[in-house]
C-alpha positions in Angstrom: 114.1 119.7 -11.0 116.7 117.0 -11.3 115.8 113.3 -11.1 117.4 113.2 -7.7 115.4 116.1 -6.4 112.2 114.5 -7.8 112.9 111.3 -6.0 113.6 113.1 -2.8 110.4 115.2 -3.1 108.4 112.0 -3.8 109.0 110.8 -0.3 106.3 113.2 0.9 103.7 111.2 -1.0 102.1 107.7 -0.4 104.0 104.6 -1.4 101.2 103.9 -3.9 101.7 107.3 -5.7 105.4 106.9 -5.6 105.2 103.5 -7.2 102.8 104.8 -9.9 105.1 107.7 -10.7 108.3 105.6 -10.8 106.7 103.1 -13.1 105.5 106.0 -15.3 109.1 107.3 -15.5 110.2 104.0 -17.1 107.9 104.5 -20.2 110.2 105.4 -23.1 109.6 108.6 -25.0 107.4 108.0 -28.0 105.7 105.0 -26.4 102.6 104.6 -24.3 101.4 102.2 -21.7 98.0 101.6 -20.2 96.7 102.5 -16.7 96.2 98.8 -16.3 99.8 98.1 -17.3 101.1 100.4 -14.6 98.7 98.8 -12.0 100.0 95.4 -12.9 103.6 96.6 -12.9 103.4 97.9 -9.3 101.7 94.7 -8.1 98.2 96.2 -7.9 96.4 94.7 -10.9 92.9 95.9 -9.9 94.0 99.5 -9.3 93.9 101.0 -12.8 91.5 103.7 -11.7 93.6 104.6 -8.7 96.6 104.8 -11.1 94.7 107.4 -13.1 94.0 109.4 -10.0 97.6 109.3 -9.0 98.7 110.4 -12.5 96.0 113.2 -12.5 97.7 114.6 -9.3 101.2 114.3 -10.7 103.2 117.3 -9.6 106.4 116.2 -11.4 105.4 116.5 -15.0 107.0 116.3 -17.5 109.8 114.4 -15.6 107.0 111.9 -14.7 105.5 111.7 -18.2 101.9 110.9 -17.3 100.9 111.9 -20.9 102.3 108.5 -22.0 99.6 106.6 -20.1 96.4 105.7 -22.1 93.4 103.5 -21.7 93.7 99.8 -22.5 91.4 100.2 -25.5 93.9 102.7 -27.0 91.9 105.8 -26.3 93.7 108.6 -24.5 91.9 108.6 -21.2 92.2 111.8 -19.2 94.8 114.5 -18.9 94.6 117.2 -16.2 97.4 119.4 -17.4 96.7 122.6 -19.2 95.3 121.9 -22.7 93.6 118.7 -21.6 93.4 115.7 -24.0 94.5 117.9 -27.0 97.8 118.6 -25.3 98.2 115.0 -24.3 97.8 113.8 -27.8 100.2 116.5 -29.1 102.9 115.5 -26.6 102.6 111.8 -27.6 102.7 112.7 -31.3 105.7 115.0 -30.8 107.7 112.4 -28.9 106.9 109.7 -31.4 108.0 111.8 -34.4 111.1 112.9 -32.5 112.0 109.3 -31.6 111.4 108.1 -35.2 113.7 110.8 -36.5 116.4 110.1 -33.9 116.5 106.4 -34.7 116.2 106.9 -38.4 113.2 104.7 -38.8 109.8 105.4 -40.1 106.9 103.8 -38.4 104.0 102.4 -40.5 
């Protein structure tokens, strides 16, 4: 699916879910943000758990990279895609390594 097709398909969902998914799409590859960060970003600072629910129901992965969203304490949180948390951590690691190589920098 192209980004344009995804944005069109998102119209079938609630404004809250669309806002969550759009904020998630802005997280750069190789980086993570918290559920709380997304909640604040969309103007709903108390809705971190609802953000998690919306991401758990994400039908647009990997274009909406819900694997980049973790808990505020740095732990991975949940992941409903096949492979569960193990797959989430592998995706984050793969993106981080790829990004480091692409930019020619090593991260400590």
